C-alpha angles and dihedrals in degrees: 000000000000129000088262089068091066096060123097098252130108110291141149139193111266115246129214110274094019115137114227131185125214108230133175123242120189090218103040102022119221115003137171115244119196135211093287092050089250122126108274114216116209107232100224143347116272093046118143121233122198118210110238098172129007130211134198114273139174094238108098097215096040090052089061094057118112133203111273096039116122123221130190118240116227121192126200126188094216101029130056122267114286137193123215111232122217089260090057094253116135118227126189121245088247089073090060099059107143094023120124114216134186125208103243125207119260091228114082116203114228116231115258118265120248093253092057092050092049091048092052092050092050092049092051094054115086114245121242095036121104114238117234114250114244118224098019114113117205116219118230118261114266117253 
């Protein structure tokens, strides 16, 4: 929750899955605006923010970020809000002006194991039919 969340203007606590845009205010600096164009306050430090849309920026590492990447939010009482980049570098929210971010869930789903994937594929195929062999090329019939 940044310093801009303590001012008496319309704001709300950001919810999981909500898309927020980083915009610049001459008075408050960079701030997160939610779906209703109210200031969106991040609930706690350690939240994860997924990049939905990226914008051009002057920060070399931030400029390399792509949509789909997830960054950790870091709050400081005395400093401005910061995001931890994949390299571990912290960048201020001002470097993300124009970015659209989504509050990601704290729980990360593990990818399915190979056995589960194979089982799903076998269940989806109708029984009694022979599966085509992959990689084998049939030669054309002779004339």
